MIPA-184907 format. One line per 8 residues: number of its first residue (from 1); their letters; for each residue x negated, y negated, z of C-alpha. Coordinates in Angstrom, 1 decimal, always signed. Layout:
# MIPA-184907
NUM> a> X/Y/Z  ...
//
This chain:
# MIPA-184907
1> mydflise> +47.1/-91.2/+70.4  +48.4/-87.8/+71.1  +50.0/-88.9/+74.4  +51.9/-91.6/+72.5  +53.2/-89.2/+69.9  +54.2/-86.6/+72.5  +55.8/-89.3/+74.7  +57.9/-90.6/+71.8
9> yinrlsid> +59.0/-87.0/+70.9  +59.9/-86.3/+74.6  +61.8/-89.6/+74.8  +64.0/-88.5/+71.8  +64.4/-84.9/+72.9  +68.0/-83.8/+73.3  +69.6/-81.0/+75.3  +70.7/-79.5/+72.0
17> eiknfafk> +67.1/-79.3/+70.8  +66.2/-77.4/+74.0  +69.0/-75.0/+73.5  +68.3/-74.5/+69.8  +64.5/-74.0/+70.4  +65.2/-71.4/+73.1  +67.7/-69.6/+70.9  +65.1/-69.4/+68.1
25> kgieltde> +62.7/-67.9/+70.6  +65.2/-65.2/+71.7  +66.4/-67.0/+74.9  +70.0/-67.5/+75.5  +70.1/-70.3/+78.1  +73.0/-71.0/+80.5  +74.2/-74.6/+80.6  +72.6/-74.9/+84.0
33> etdiiyey> +69.2/-73.5/+82.8  +69.4/-75.9/+79.8  +69.8/-78.9/+82.1  +67.0/-77.7/+84.4  +64.6/-77.2/+81.5  +65.5/-80.5/+80.0  +64.9/-82.3/+83.2  +61.6/-80.5/+83.9
41> tkkhwrtf> +60.4/-81.2/+80.3  +61.2/-84.9/+80.5  +59.7/-85.3/+84.0  +56.6/-83.1/+83.9  +55.4/-82.9/+80.3  +52.2/-84.8/+81.2  +51.3/-82.1/+83.8  +51.8/-79.4/+81.2
49> vhgnprpi> +49.6/-81.1/+78.7  +46.9/-82.5/+81.0  +47.1/-80.8/+84.4  +47.8/-77.7/+86.3  +51.5/-76.8/+85.8  +51.4/-73.7/+88.1  +53.2/-75.5/+91.0  +55.9/-76.7/+88.6
57> ldelktkv> +56.2/-73.2/+87.0  +56.5/-71.7/+90.5  +59.3/-74.1/+91.3  +61.0/-73.4/+88.0  +60.8/-69.7/+88.7  +63.3/-70.2/+91.6  +65.8/-72.1/+89.5  +66.2/-69.9/+86.3
65> rpftynki> +66.8/-66.2/+85.7  +63.8/-63.9/+85.7  +64.0/-63.2/+81.9  +64.2/-66.9/+81.1  +61.3/-67.7/+83.4  +59.1/-65.0/+81.8  +59.9/-66.3/+78.3  +59.1/-69.9/+79.4
73> etlyiear> +55.8/-68.8/+80.9  +54.9/-66.8/+77.8  +55.7/-69.7/+75.5  +53.7/-72.1/+77.6  +50.6/-69.8/+77.6  +50.9/-69.4/+73.8  +51.2/-73.1/+73.3  +48.4/-73.9/+75.7
81> drylk> +46.1/-71.4/+74.0  +47.0/-72.7/+70.6  +47.0/-76.5/+71.1  +45.2/-77.4/+74.3  +42.0/-75.4/+74.2
//
């Protein structure tokens, strides 16, 4: 049930929603970072929900600015602790 709801949300997710969410969390993304995060979200959401996202986070770390990466990792940990445990 949850997979279906998450999948439907991810399928409808827009680049503008990524940028707006980041801004609300204090992250000003470059256009390139927005595109990268959008692609990773669309492609790897199942791993973030059900698996070990460490290899994906390590790869992402090489593609975005350090501040952006640190905020992404912090937000992931907060969400994981709140919703996945």
